[in-house]
mmCIF file of the C-alpha atoms, coordinates in Angstrom:
data_MODEL
# 
_entry.id   MODEL 
# 
loop_
_atom_site.group_PDB 
_atom_site.id 
_atom_site.type_symbol 
_atom_site.label_atom_id 
_atom_site.label_alt_id 
_atom_site.label_comp_id 
_atom_site.label_asym_id 
_atom_site.label_entity_id 
_atom_site.label_seq_id 
_atom_site.pdbx_PDB_ins_code 
_atom_site.Cartn_x 
_atom_site.Cartn_y 
_atom_site.Cartn_z 
_atom_site.occupancy 
_atom_site.B_iso_or_equiv 
_atom_site.pdbx_formal_charge 
_atom_site.auth_seq_id 
_atom_site.auth_comp_id 
_atom_site.auth_asym_id 
_atom_site.auth_atom_id 
_atom_site.pdbx_PDB_model_num 
ATOM 1  C CA . MET A 1 1  ? -0.167  0.001  0.044  1.00 0.00 ? 1  MET A CA 1 
ATOM 2  C CA . THR A 1 2  ? 1.131   3.719  -0.704 1.00 0.00 ? 2  THR A CA 1 
ATOM 3  C CA . ILE A 1 3  ? -0.008  6.337  1.432  1.00 0.00 ? 3  ILE A CA 1 
ATOM 4  C CA . ASP A 1 4  ? 0.491   10.134 0.101  1.00 0.00 ? 4  ASP A CA 1 
ATOM 5  C CA . LEU A 1 5  ? 0.057   12.949 2.415  1.00 0.00 ? 5  LEU A CA 1 
ATOM 6  C CA . ASN A 1 6  ? -1.041  16.640 1.567  1.00 0.00 ? 6  ASN A CA 1 
ATOM 7  C CA . LYS A 1 7  ? -1.334  19.003 4.362  1.00 0.00 ? 7  LYS A CA 1 
ATOM 8  C CA . ASN A 1 8  ? -2.571  22.450 4.060  1.00 0.00 ? 8  ASN A CA 1 
ATOM 9  C CA . GLY A 1 9  ? -2.706  24.650 7.030  1.00 0.00 ? 9  GLY A CA 1 
ATOM 10 C CA . GLN A 1 10 ? -4.905  22.463 9.400  1.00 0.00 ? 10 GLN A CA 1 
ATOM 11 C CA . ALA A 1 11 ? -6.435  20.224 6.895  1.00 0.00 ? 11 ALA A CA 1 
ATOM 12 C CA . LEU A 1 12 ? -4.651  16.854 6.016  1.00 0.00 ? 12 LEU A CA 1 
ATOM 13 C CA . THR A 1 13 ? -5.434  14.715 2.874  1.00 0.00 ? 13 THR A CA 1 
ATOM 14 C CA . VAL A 1 14 ? -4.253  10.927 3.210  1.00 0.00 ? 14 VAL A CA 1 
ATOM 15 C CA . LYS A 1 15 ? -4.550  9.280  -0.193 1.00 0.00 ? 15 LYS A CA 1 
ATOM 16 C CA . LEU A 1 16 ? -4.303  5.344  0.072  1.00 0.00 ? 16 LEU A CA 1 
ATOM 17 C CA . THR A 1 17 ? -3.363  3.366  -2.578 1.00 0.00 ? 17 THR A CA 1 
ATOM 18 C CA . GLY A 1 18 ? -3.392  -0.639 -2.870 1.00 0.00 ? 18 GLY A CA 1 
ATOM 19 C CA . ARG A 1 19 ? -4.683  -2.754 0.047  1.00 0.00 ? 19 ARG A CA 1 
ATOM 20 C CA . LEU A 1 20 ? -5.180  -1.677 3.546  1.00 0.00 ? 20 LEU A CA 1 
ATOM 21 C CA . ASP A 1 21 ? -5.279  -4.780 5.699  1.00 0.00 ? 21 ASP A CA 1 
ATOM 22 C CA . THR A 1 22 ? -3.301  -6.715 8.366  1.00 0.00 ? 22 THR A CA 1 
ATOM 23 C CA . ALA A 1 23 ? 0.134   -6.061 6.885  1.00 0.00 ? 23 ALA A CA 1 
ATOM 24 C CA . THR A 1 24 ? -0.330  -2.445 5.892  1.00 0.00 ? 24 THR A CA 1 
ATOM 25 C CA . SER A 1 25 ? -2.606  -0.765 8.594  1.00 0.00 ? 25 SER A CA 1 
ATOM 26 C CA . PRO A 1 26 ? 0.011   -0.339 11.123 1.00 0.00 ? 26 PRO A CA 1 
ATOM 27 C CA . ASP A 1 27 ? 1.556   1.833  8.708  1.00 0.00 ? 27 ASP A CA 1 
ATOM 28 C CA . LEU A 1 28 ? -1.531  4.199  8.563  1.00 0.00 ? 28 LEU A CA 1 
ATOM 29 C CA . ASP A 1 29 ? -2.056  3.982  12.277 1.00 0.00 ? 29 ASP A CA 1 
ATOM 30 C CA . LYS A 1 30 ? 1.425   5.355  12.825 1.00 0.00 ? 30 LYS A CA 1 
ATOM 31 C CA . ILE A 1 31 ? 0.419   8.054  10.524 1.00 0.00 ? 31 ILE A CA 1 
ATOM 32 C CA . ILE A 1 32 ? -2.710  9.023  12.442 1.00 0.00 ? 32 ILE A CA 1 
ATOM 33 C CA . SER A 1 33 ? -0.875  8.652  15.609 1.00 0.00 ? 33 SER A CA 1 
ATOM 34 C CA . GLU A 1 34 ? 1.948   11.336 14.477 1.00 0.00 ? 34 GLU A CA 1 
ATOM 35 C CA . GLU A 1 35 ? -0.058  13.512 12.053 1.00 0.00 ? 35 GLU A CA 1 
ATOM 36 C CA . LEU A 1 36 ? -3.178  14.844 13.508 1.00 0.00 ? 36 LEU A CA 1 
ATOM 37 C CA . ASP A 1 37 ? -1.978  17.017 16.486 1.00 0.00 ? 37 ASP A CA 1 
ATOM 38 C CA . ASP A 1 38 ? -2.770  20.317 14.650 1.00 0.00 ? 38 ASP A CA 1 
ATOM 39 C CA . ILE A 1 39 ? -5.371  18.890 12.199 1.00 0.00 ? 39 ILE A CA 1 
ATOM 40 C CA . THR A 1 40 ? -9.096  19.896 12.084 1.00 0.00 ? 40 THR A CA 1 
ATOM 41 C CA . GLU A 1 41 ? -9.989  18.598 8.831  1.00 0.00 ? 41 GLU A CA 1 
ATOM 42 C CA . LEU A 1 42 ? -8.951  15.113 7.455  1.00 0.00 ? 42 LEU A CA 1 
ATOM 43 C CA . THR A 1 43 ? -9.767  13.732 4.309  1.00 0.00 ? 43 THR A CA 1 
ATOM 44 C CA . PHE A 1 44 ? -9.089  10.022 3.307  1.00 0.00 ? 44 PHE A CA 1 
ATOM 45 C CA . ASP A 1 45 ? -8.928  9.810  -0.354 1.00 0.00 ? 45 ASP A CA 1 
ATOM 46 C CA . ILE A 1 46 ? -9.351  6.108  -1.181 1.00 0.00 ? 46 ILE A CA 1 
ATOM 47 C CA . HIS A 1 47 ? -10.363 6.176  -5.080 1.00 0.00 ? 47 HIS A CA 1 
ATOM 48 C CA . ALA A 1 48 ? -7.306  3.927  -5.655 1.00 0.00 ? 48 ALA A CA 1 
ATOM 49 C CA . LEU A 1 49 ? -7.913  1.825  -2.473 1.00 0.00 ? 49 LEU A CA 1 
ATOM 50 C CA . GLU A 1 50 ? -8.687  -1.941 -3.671 1.00 0.00 ? 50 GLU A CA 1 
ATOM 51 C CA . TYR A 1 51 ? -9.713  -3.407 -0.437 1.00 0.00 ? 51 TYR A CA 1 
ATOM 52 C CA . THR A 1 52 ? -9.859  -2.820 3.428  1.00 0.00 ? 52 THR A CA 1 
ATOM 53 C CA . SER A 1 53 ? -9.868  -5.704 6.071  1.00 0.00 ? 53 SER A CA 1 
ATOM 54 C CA . SER A 1 54 ? -11.086 -5.172 9.518  1.00 0.00 ? 54 SER A CA 1 
ATOM 55 C CA . ALA A 1 55 ? -7.768  -4.016 10.681 1.00 0.00 ? 55 ALA A CA 1 
ATOM 56 C CA . GLY A 1 56 ? -8.075  -1.138 8.099  1.00 0.00 ? 56 GLY A CA 1 
ATOM 57 C CA . LEU A 1 57 ? -11.615 -0.424 9.470  1.00 0.00 ? 57 LEU A CA 1 
ATOM 58 C CA . ARG A 1 58 ? -10.099 -0.254 12.817 1.00 0.00 ? 58 ARG A CA 1 
ATOM 59 C CA . VAL A 1 59 ? -7.416  2.611  11.830 1.00 0.00 ? 59 VAL A CA 1 
ATOM 60 C CA . PHE A 1 60 ? -10.487 4.718  10.203 1.00 0.00 ? 60 PHE A CA 1 
ATOM 61 C CA . LEU A 1 61 ? -12.891 4.119  13.345 1.00 0.00 ? 61 LEU A CA 1 
ATOM 62 C CA . LYS A 1 62 ? -9.611  5.405  15.419 1.00 0.00 ? 62 LYS A CA 1 
ATOM 63 C CA . ALA A 1 63 ? -9.115  8.548  13.200 1.00 0.00 ? 63 ALA A CA 1 
ATOM 64 C CA . GLN A 1 64 ? -12.819 9.252  13.068 1.00 0.00 ? 64 GLN A CA 1 
ATOM 65 C CA . LYS A 1 65 ? -12.694 9.139  17.485 1.00 0.00 ? 65 LYS A CA 1 
ATOM 66 C CA . LEU A 1 66 ? -9.833  11.748 17.399 1.00 0.00 ? 66 LEU A CA 1 
ATOM 67 C CA . MET A 1 67 ? -11.129 13.950 14.718 1.00 0.00 ? 67 MET A CA 1 
ATOM 68 C CA . ASN A 1 68 ? -14.709 13.823 16.437 1.00 0.00 ? 68 ASN A CA 1 
ATOM 69 C CA . SER A 1 69 ? -13.304 15.933 19.295 1.00 0.00 ? 69 SER A CA 1 
ATOM 70 C CA . LYS A 1 70 ? -11.233 18.459 17.289 1.00 0.00 ? 70 LYS A CA 1 
ATOM 71 C CA . GLY A 1 71 ? -12.941 18.901 13.670 1.00 0.00 ? 71 GLY A CA 1 
ATOM 72 C CA . SER A 1 72 ? -14.002 16.851 10.871 1.00 0.00 ? 72 SER A CA 1 
ATOM 73 C CA . MET A 1 73 ? -13.241 13.558 8.735  1.00 0.00 ? 73 MET A CA 1 
ATOM 74 C CA . LYS A 1 74 ? -14.584 12.334 5.387  1.00 0.00 ? 74 LYS A CA 1 
ATOM 75 C CA . ILE A 1 75 ? -13.601 9.492  2.955  1.00 0.00 ? 75 ILE A CA 1 
ATOM 76 C CA . THR A 1 76 ? -13.849 10.290 -0.320 1.00 0.00 ? 76 THR A CA 1 
ATOM 77 C CA . GLY A 1 77 ? -13.597 8.229  -3.747 1.00 0.00 ? 77 GLY A CA 1 
ATOM 78 C CA . ALA A 1 78 ? -14.749 4.883  -2.370 1.00 0.00 ? 78 ALA A CA 1 
ATOM 79 C CA . ILE A 1 79 ? -14.933 2.186  -5.373 1.00 0.00 ? 79 ILE A CA 1 
ATOM 80 C CA . GLN A 1 80 ? -17.927 0.079  -4.961 1.00 0.00 ? 80 GLN A CA 1 
ATOM 81 C CA . SER A 1 81 ? -16.432 -3.045 -3.527 1.00 0.00 ? 81 SER A CA 1 
ATOM 82 C CA . VAL A 1 82 ? -14.496 -1.101 -0.847 1.00 0.00 ? 82 VAL A CA 1 
ATOM 83 C CA . TYR A 1 83 ? -17.927 0.879  -0.124 1.00 0.00 ? 83 TYR A CA 1 
ATOM 84 C CA . GLU A 1 84 ? -19.721 -2.297 0.295  1.00 0.00 ? 84 GLU A CA 1 
ATOM 85 C CA . ILE A 1 85 ? -17.414 -3.304 3.068  1.00 0.00 ? 85 ILE A CA 1 
ATOM 86 C CA . PHE A 1 86 ? -18.400 0.049  4.779  1.00 0.00 ? 86 PHE A CA 1 
ATOM 87 C CA . GLU A 1 87 ? -22.135 -0.660 4.302  1.00 0.00 ? 87 GLU A CA 1 
ATOM 88 C CA . MET A 1 88 ? -21.893 -4.174 5.684  1.00 0.00 ? 88 MET A CA 1 
ATOM 89 C CA . THR A 1 89 ? -20.156 -3.204 8.759  1.00 0.00 ? 89 THR A CA 1 
ATOM 90 C CA . GLY A 1 90 ? -22.465 0.011  9.232  1.00 0.00 ? 90 GLY A CA 1 
ATOM 91 C CA . PHE A 1 91 ? -19.567 2.357  8.953  1.00 0.00 ? 91 PHE A CA 1 
ATOM 92 C CA . ASP A 1 92 ? -21.584 4.199  6.458  1.00 0.00 ? 92 ASP A CA 1 
ATOM 93 C CA . GLU A 1 93 ? -23.799 5.109  9.130  1.00 0.00 ? 93 GLU A CA 1 
ATOM 94 C CA . ILE A 1 94 ? -21.125 6.798  11.494 1.00 0.00 ? 94 ILE A CA 1 
ATOM 95 C CA . MET A 1 95 ? -18.883 8.004  9.056  1.00 0.00 ? 95 MET A CA 1 
ATOM 96 C CA . ASN A 1 96 ? -18.905 10.584 6.347  1.00 0.00 ? 96 ASN A CA 1 
ATOM 97 C CA . ILE A 1 97 ? -18.240 8.467  3.188  1.00 0.00 ? 97 ILE A CA 1 
ATOM 98 C CA . GLU A 1 98 ? -18.471 9.482  -0.214 1.00 0.00 ? 98 GLU A CA 1 
ATOM 99 C CA . GLN A 1 99 ? -18.162 7.265  -3.463 1.00 0.00 ? 99 GLN A CA 1 
# 
């Protein structure tokens, strides 16, 4: 998986490419832990994300919990198969997810 960061003031866009799974989710988790201190607007651009496992969903949930107290978070560009994972798990009900 490739993770690209684009910070603009207090806004951070995290672009994910590839597969977010047990092997790659610790990399994203580390970024979430290190990069959100002064961020009030977090966007995950996942148009090139092919798959997410439950480990990846946990990282999204962690980010959402952190951002709830300090700003906003959205997930954009979900392909149909990834969006269906969000739907099946109910994450589409608790997160701002755009296809």
